[in-house]
N, CA, C and O of each residue as an XYZ file, in Angstrom:
540
protein
N       0.861     -1.170     -0.001
C      -0.001     -0.002     -0.001
C       0.909      1.235     -0.001
O       1.868      1.312      0.766
N       0.597      2.184     -0.862
C       1.397      3.408     -0.887
C       0.561      4.573     -0.361
O      -0.651      4.642     -0.568
N       1.233      5.461      0.307
C       0.593      6.622      0.929
C       1.188      7.878      0.310
O       2.339      7.856     -0.126
N       0.433      8.974      0.262
C      -0.853      9.170      0.920
C      -2.016      8.546      0.149
O      -1.939      8.285     -1.051
N      -3.097      8.319      0.900
C      -4.369      7.895      0.335
C      -5.354      9.037      0.588
O      -5.458      9.535      1.709
N      -6.055      9.438     -0.429
C      -7.012     10.529     -0.290
C      -8.382     10.009      0.106
O      -8.760      8.886     -0.224
N      -9.113     10.849      0.817
C     -10.476     10.536      1.209
C     -11.333     11.780      1.167
O     -10.818     12.897      1.120
N     -12.636     11.590      1.182
C     -13.545     12.740      1.197
C     -14.918     12.299      1.686
O     -15.244     11.112      1.712
N     -15.700     13.282      2.069
C     -17.095     13.028      2.422
C     -17.878     12.778      1.135
O     -17.307     12.811      0.044
N     -19.168     12.529      1.257
C     -19.981     12.225      0.074
C     -20.075     13.388     -0.899
O     -20.088     13.173     -2.111
N     -20.140     14.621     -0.394
C     -20.297     15.771     -1.289
C     -18.968     16.376     -1.721
O     -18.939     17.207     -2.629
N     -17.864     15.973     -1.087
C     -16.558     16.498     -1.440
C     -16.175     17.780     -0.710
O     -15.099     18.329     -0.946
N     -17.039     18.256      0.169
C     -16.752     19.488      0.917
C     -15.640     19.326      1.940
O     -14.959     20.293      2.282
N     -15.455     18.107      2.427
C     -14.350     17.783      3.333
C     -13.492     16.739      2.644
O     -13.983     15.704      2.196
N     -12.201     17.030      2.568
C     -11.257     16.089      1.973
C     -10.140     15.841      2.977
O      -9.928     16.630      3.898
N      -9.433     14.743      2.787
C      -8.278     14.505      3.644
C      -7.273     13.603      2.954
O      -7.574     12.948      1.956
N      -6.066     13.587      3.513
C      -4.994     12.703      3.045
C      -4.496     11.914      4.242
O      -4.100     12.485      5.258
N      -4.521     10.601      4.111
C      -3.925      9.706      5.108
C      -2.494      9.487      4.675
O      -2.245      8.945      3.598
N      -1.537      9.908      5.514
C      -0.134      9.928      5.140
C       0.620      8.645      5.495
O       1.692      8.388      4.945
N       0.074      7.844      6.403
C       0.756      6.631      6.861
C      -0.281      5.577      7.237
O      -1.463      5.877      7.400
N       0.177      4.359      7.367
C      -0.704      3.244      7.722
C      -1.318      3.444      9.100
O      -0.670      3.989      9.993
N      -2.568      3.004      9.283
C      -3.195      3.078     10.603
C      -2.458      2.204     11.621
O      -1.783      1.238     11.268
N      -2.610      2.574     12.885
C      -2.073      1.745     13.960
C      -2.861      0.444     14.055
O      -2.303     -0.612     14.356
N      -4.164      0.531     13.794
C      -5.027     -0.652     13.759
C      -6.359     -0.280     13.130
O      -6.737      0.890     13.083
N      -7.062     -1.299     12.648
C      -8.410     -1.131     12.123
C      -9.318     -2.049     12.932
O      -9.027     -3.231     13.110
N     -10.430     -1.483     13.422
C     -11.328     -2.195     14.331
C     -12.763     -2.096     13.824
O     -13.166     -1.067     13.282
N     -13.526     -3.162     14.000
C     -14.966     -3.159     13.730
C     -15.683     -3.097     15.067
O     -15.454     -3.938     15.936
N     -16.548     -2.107     15.237
C     -17.303     -1.961     16.490
C     -18.767     -2.314     16.251
O     -19.405     -1.797     15.334
N     -19.287     -3.210     17.098
C     -20.658     -3.713     16.958
C     -21.624     -3.099     17.966
O     -22.749     -3.581     18.097
N     -21.215     -2.043     18.688
C     -22.111     -1.457     19.694
C     -23.337     -0.837     19.008
O     -23.302     -0.525     17.817
N     -24.398     -0.667     19.761
C     -25.647     -0.128     19.205
C     -25.447      1.276     18.640
O     -26.056      1.625     17.629
N     -24.589      2.096     19.288
C     -24.335      3.444     18.780
C     -23.667      3.404     17.406
O     -24.005      4.198     16.528
N     -22.722      2.486     17.218
C     -22.076      2.357     15.905
C     -23.029      1.777     14.869
O     -22.918      2.097     13.686
N     -23.956      0.937     15.291
C     -24.965      0.445     14.359
C     -25.844      1.602     13.884
O     -26.207      1.673     12.709
N     -26.182      2.507     14.803
C     -26.956      3.689     14.411
C     -26.154      4.567     13.460
O     -26.677      5.053     12.458
N     -24.870      4.766     13.785
C     -24.003      5.610     12.967
C     -23.891      5.074     11.547
O     -24.043      5.822     10.581
N     -23.626      3.784     11.425
C     -23.353      3.195     10.117
C     -24.617      2.764      9.379
O     -24.575      2.494      8.179
N     -25.731      2.701     10.088
C     -26.977      2.111      9.588
C     -26.713      0.712      9.042
O     -27.306      0.288      8.050
N     -25.808      0.011      9.718
C     -25.448     -1.340      9.343
C     -25.137     -2.134     10.608
O     -25.463     -1.696     11.711
N     -24.518     -3.281     10.457
C     -24.258     -4.165     11.597
C     -23.111     -3.693     12.480
O     -23.041     -4.062     13.653
N     -22.208     -2.879     11.928
C     -21.065     -2.389     12.687
C     -20.463     -1.182     11.975
O     -20.823     -0.863     10.842
N     -19.550     -0.529     12.657
C     -18.833      0.607     12.104
C     -17.346      0.263     12.075
O     -16.850     -0.425     12.967
N     -16.643      0.732     11.068
C     -15.210      0.490     10.931
C     -14.455      1.752     11.354
O     -14.831      2.868     10.994
N     -13.391      1.553     12.118
C     -12.548      2.654     12.566
C     -11.087      2.321     12.303
O     -10.622      1.227     12.621
N     -10.370      3.270     11.722
C      -8.923      3.165     11.549
C      -8.290      4.116     12.544
O      -8.471      5.330     12.452
N      -7.552      3.574     13.488
C      -6.895      4.391     14.508
C      -5.586      4.898     13.916
O      -4.715      4.113     13.543
N      -5.458      6.231     13.835
C      -4.275      6.845     13.240
C      -3.738      7.944     14.144
O      -4.464      8.501     14.967
N      -2.459      8.245     13.978
C      -1.862      9.385     14.674
C      -2.362     10.656     14.015
O      -2.464     10.725     12.790
N      -2.675     11.662     14.818
C      -3.195     12.936     14.296
C      -2.237     13.535     13.268
O      -2.673     14.134     12.285
N      -0.931     13.374     13.495
C       0.057     13.928     12.571
C       0.116     13.170     11.247
O       0.771     13.624     10.309
N      -0.557     12.023     11.159
C      -0.531     11.214      9.942
C      -1.727     11.458      9.033
O      -1.954     10.704      8.087
N      -2.493     12.509      9.315
C      -3.646     12.816      8.463
C      -3.788     14.333      8.340
O      -3.638     15.068      9.316
N      -4.081     14.785      7.114
C      -4.300     16.209      6.846
C      -5.743     16.386      6.389
O      -6.205     15.683      5.490
N      -6.454     17.329      7.010
C      -7.864     17.585      6.674
C      -7.992     18.926      5.964
O      -7.261     19.873      6.256
N      -8.946     18.992      5.016
C      -9.225     20.202      4.266
C     -10.737     20.407      4.227
O     -11.486     19.469      3.955
N     -11.180     21.619      4.495
C     -12.605     21.925      4.478
C     -13.136     22.093      5.880
O     -12.528     21.643      6.852
N     -14.273     22.743      5.973
C     -14.901     23.004      7.266
C     -15.666     21.785      7.753
O     -16.351     21.111      6.984
N     -15.536     21.516      9.046
C     -16.269     20.426      9.663
C     -17.012     20.949     10.880
O     -16.645     21.973     11.454
N     -18.054     20.240     11.263
C     -18.777     20.519     12.486
C     -18.518     19.406     13.485
O     -18.086     18.312     13.123
N     -18.792     19.707     14.756
C     -18.534     18.753     15.831
C     -19.821     18.289     16.479
O     -20.837     18.984     16.467
N     -19.749     17.108     17.038
C     -20.819     16.541     17.860
C     -20.134     15.645     18.861
O     -19.094     15.060     18.556
N     -20.699     15.522     20.064
C     -20.083     14.629     21.047
C     -21.145     14.012     21.949
O     -22.264     14.508     22.079
N     -20.736     12.899     22.568
C     -21.577     12.225     23.547
C     -20.668     11.596     24.583
O     -19.479     11.392     24.337
N     -21.225     11.293     25.734
C     -20.491     10.619     26.786
C     -20.579      9.111     26.549
O     -21.675      8.557     26.452
N     -19.433      8.455     26.458
C     -19.388      7.012     26.240
C     -19.601      6.277     27.558
O     -19.487      6.865     28.633
N     -19.915      4.976     27.464
C     -20.104      4.158     28.661
C     -18.881      4.173     29.570
O     -19.004      4.002     30.783
N     -17.695      4.379     28.985
C     -16.449      4.403     29.755
C     -16.302      5.673     30.585
O     -15.456      5.740     31.477
N     -17.125      6.683     30.293
C     -16.982      7.983     30.935
C     -16.180      8.958     30.091
O     -16.117     10.147     30.402
N     -15.562      8.455     29.013
C     -14.818      9.317     28.100
C     -15.781     10.042     27.165
O     -16.902      9.586     26.938
N     -15.339     11.160     26.635
C     -16.107     11.871     25.626
C     -15.785     11.276     24.271
O     -14.616     11.133     23.914
N     -16.804     10.931     23.520
C     -16.654     10.458     22.153
C     -17.118     11.594     21.255
O     -18.317     11.810     21.074
N     -16.156     12.315     20.698
C     -16.465     13.462     19.845
C     -16.327     13.061     18.388
O     -15.581     12.139     18.058
N     -17.044     13.752     17.521
C     -17.017     13.443     16.093
C     -16.890     14.719     15.285
O     -17.380     15.777     15.681
N     -16.227     14.604     14.154
C     -16.143     15.676     13.169
C     -16.851     15.166     11.917
O     -16.650     14.025     11.499
N     -17.680     16.021     11.326
C     -18.446     15.610     10.158
C     -18.637     16.767      9.203
O     -18.457     17.926      9.575
N     -19.000     16.454      7.979
C     -19.264     17.477      6.971
C     -20.600     18.156      7.277
O     -21.609     17.472      7.445
N     -20.622     19.496      7.351
C     -21.870     20.187      7.646
C     -22.878     20.159      6.490
O     -24.057     20.446      6.693
N     -22.425     19.818      5.291
C     -23.322     19.789      4.139
C     -23.984     18.427      3.967
O     -25.211     18.339      3.923
N     -23.187     17.361      3.871
C     -23.769     16.034      3.621
C     -23.913     15.207      4.893
O     -24.575     14.169      4.875
N     -23.307     15.644      5.998
C     -23.444     14.934      7.264
C     -22.530     13.731      7.425
O     -22.580     13.059      8.455
N     -21.702     13.445      6.436
C     -20.813     12.287      6.479
C     -19.792     12.426      7.613
O     -19.075     13.424      7.698
N     -19.738     11.396      8.493
C     -18.726     11.383      9.560
C     -17.353     11.197      8.943
O     -17.168     10.374      8.047
N     -16.391     11.972      9.432
C     -15.016     11.876      8.949
C     -14.155     11.168      9.982
O     -13.406     10.251      9.645
N     -14.258     11.593     11.255
C     -13.504     10.910     12.304
C     -14.103     11.168     13.666
O     -14.882     12.101     13.863
N     -13.717     10.313     14.609
C     -14.061     10.444     16.018
C     -12.775     10.692     16.781
O     -11.685     10.409     16.285
N     -12.904     11.224     17.999
C     -11.737     11.432     18.840
C     -12.181     11.636     20.279
O     -13.329     11.981     20.559
N     -11.241     11.415     21.176
C     -11.432     11.715     22.593
C     -10.659     12.995     22.857
O      -9.443     13.011     22.669
N     -11.320     14.086     23.292
C     -10.611     15.346     23.531
C      -9.446     15.213     24.522
O      -8.532     16.037     24.508
N      -9.470     14.191     25.375
C      -8.361     13.965     26.302
C      -7.171     13.285     25.632
O      -6.102     13.182     26.233
N      -7.344     12.821     24.391
C      -6.271     12.172     23.629
C      -6.213     12.763     22.209
O      -6.462     12.055     21.233
N      -5.885     14.055     22.097
C      -5.947     14.726     20.787
C      -4.949     14.203     19.764
O      -5.082     14.501     18.577
N      -3.954     13.433     20.191
C      -2.959     12.918     19.257
C      -3.442     11.691     18.486
O      -2.754     11.220     17.581
N      -4.631     11.165     18.839
C      -5.200      9.991     18.177
C      -6.503     10.374     17.475
O      -7.356     11.053     18.048
N      -6.640      9.931     16.234
C      -7.843     10.153     15.438
C      -8.421      8.780     15.086
O      -7.692      7.874     14.685
N      -9.735      8.641     15.241
C     -10.433      7.399     14.890
C     -11.150      7.641     13.557
O     -12.340      7.951     13.513
N     -10.396      7.489     12.494
C     -10.847      7.794     11.146
C     -11.910      6.801     10.675
O     -11.815      5.606     10.955
N     -12.912      7.292      9.967
C     -13.926      6.441      9.349
C     -13.444      6.160      7.912
O     -13.689      6.962      7.012
N     -12.765      5.029      7.699
C     -12.012      4.818      6.463
C     -12.811      4.418      5.231
O     -12.237      4.302      4.148
N     -14.106      4.205      5.359
C     -14.882      3.807      4.177
C     -14.932      4.916      3.141
O     -15.295      4.668      1.991
N     -14.571      6.149      3.529
C     -14.590      7.237      2.558
C     -13.206      7.521      1.966
O     -12.981      8.590      1.400
N     -12.277      6.558      2.097
C     -10.985      6.648      1.425
C     -11.131      6.231     -0.040
O     -12.011      5.439     -0.378
N     -10.277      6.758     -0.897
C     -10.310      6.376     -2.313
C      -9.824      4.941     -2.512
O     -10.236      4.277     -3.464
N      -8.954      4.459     -1.625
C      -8.461      3.082     -1.667
C      -8.784      2.459     -0.313
O      -8.187      2.824      0.699
N      -9.708      1.539     -0.294
C     -10.193      0.979      0.983
C      -9.535     -0.361      1.334
O     -10.039     -1.076      2.200
N      -8.446     -0.707      0.697
C      -7.791     -1.973      1.012
C      -7.267     -2.039      2.445
O      -7.003     -3.130      2.951
N      -7.112     -0.891      3.107
C      -6.653     -0.923      4.507
C      -7.733     -1.409      5.459
O      -7.454     -1.708      6.621
N      -8.966     -1.490      4.972
C     -10.069     -1.907      5.836
C     -10.023     -3.415      6.017
O     -10.731     -4.170      5.350
N      -9.168     -3.824      6.938
C      -9.021     -5.221      7.303
C      -8.963     -5.278      8.821
O      -7.871     -5.278      9.391
N     -10.117     -5.327      9.494
C     -10.140     -5.273     10.954
C      -9.302     -6.370     11.605
O      -9.358     -7.539     11.221
N      -8.525     -5.955     12.599
C      -7.734     -6.902     13.394
C      -8.469     -7.267     14.676
O      -8.069     -8.187     15.389
N      -9.560     -6.533     14.968
C     -10.342     -6.816     16.171
C     -11.793     -6.419     15.941
O     -12.098     -5.510     15.170
N     -12.677     -7.129     16.634
C     -14.107     -6.805     16.674
C     -14.444     -6.541     18.129
O     -14.211     -7.391     18.988
N     -15.002     -5.343     18.414
C     -15.319     -4.952     19.783
C     -16.821     -4.813     19.963
O     -17.563     -4.666     18.991
N     -17.255     -4.859     21.196
C     -18.674     -4.792     21.554
C     -19.490     -5.888     20.862
O     -20.619     -5.653     20.431
N     -18.909     -7.080     20.762
C     -19.641     -8.179     20.133
C     -20.819     -8.641     20.990
O     -21.654     -9.418     20.528
N     -20.890     -8.170     22.230
C     -22.059     -8.464     23.069
C     -23.323     -7.823     22.497
O     -24.431     -8.209     22.872
N     -23.172     -6.848     21.594
C     -24.309     -6.195     20.957
C     -24.374     -6.494     19.462
O     -25.123     -5.847     18.730
N     -23.600     -7.460     19.015
C     -23.507     -7.824     17.600
C     -24.842     -8.342     17.060
O     -25.604     -8.979     17.786
N     -25.115     -8.070     15.808
C     -26.258     -8.644     15.121
C     -26.046    -10.155     14.989
O     -24.964    -10.602     14.608
N     -27.076    -10.937     15.303
C     -26.952    -12.396     15.280
C     -26.596    -12.960     13.905
O     -25.944    -14.001     13.820
N     -27.007    -12.299     12.841
C     -26.796    -12.835     11.506
C     -25.371    -12.655     10.998
O     -24.994    -13.269      9.999
N     -24.555    -11.808     11.681
C     -23.201    -11.554     11.204
C     -22.214    -12.506     11.867
O     -22.182    -12.623     13.092
N     -21.411    -13.182     11.057
C     -20.381    -14.086     11.556
C     -19.018    -13.398     11.485
O     -18.598    -12.940     10.422
N     -18.340    -13.332     12.618
C     -17.013    -12.724     12.675
C     -16.018    -13.676     12.037
O     -16.015    -14.869     12.339
N     -15.171    -13.154     11.153
C     -14.206    -14.036     10.493
C     -13.171    -14.581     11.482
O     -12.865    -13.933     12.483
N     -12.643    -15.751     11.205
C     -11.626    -16.323     12.103
C     -10.329    -15.515     12.044
O     -10.042    -14.839     11.056
N      -9.556    -15.601     13.125
C      -8.233    -15.001     13.132
C      -8.151    -13.574     13.611
O      -7.082    -12.968     13.552
N      -9.260    -13.015     14.089
C      -9.223    -11.657     14.627
C      -9.544    -11.681     16.114
O     -10.212    -12.594     16.600
N      -9.065    -10.673     16.828
C      -9.374    -10.573     18.261
C     -10.845    -10.213     18.429
O     -11.404     -9.476     17.616
N     -11.471    -10.730     19.478
C     -12.890    -10.497     19.736
C     -13.034    -10.067     21.196
O     -12.467    -10.686     22.097
N     -13.804     -8.993     21.416
C     -14.015     -8.464     22.759
C     -15.508     -8.225     22.975
O     -16.173     -7.637     22.122
N     -16.038     -8.681     24.116
C     -17.442     -8.460     24.442
C     -17.795     -6.976     24.505
O     -18.872     -6.567     24.070
N     -16.885     -6.179     25.047
C     -17.076     -4.727     25.160
C     -15.815     -4.041     24.666
O     -15.133     -4.559     23.782
N     -15.501     -2.892     25.221
C     -14.289     -2.154     24.833
C     -13.089     -2.778     25.549
O     -13.125     -2.945     26.768
N     -12.031     -3.124     24.818
C     -10.864     -3.722     25.480
C     -10.121     -2.727     26.382
O      -9.120     -3.086     27.003
């Protein structure tokens, strides 16, 4: 895989460049991620903040997670597409939503989290770490 990889929201108002490989890619099956993705799970690529460049205006939204941490999100104000999540207490880490990358081959989850809320019809592939909740 060669970097950078470009990404954008659905309308193109927010663009970004991923400059290096993610630290990890995770599939989250919690009910909140099911709402976010309107699917069985949401994919997150954990990257260093310095490894991604963003262009365009974004809006913020946040909620308190079960852990007590703040789960904040940045999204396009025009099309509403989520770009990334972050914890304000850990600004050096970005939880990128990688499905909007131009090359999605990096989307190979090494772990599935919150499988206690997983949809029954989805089978987790063998060879990945599995956690009932947040590890």
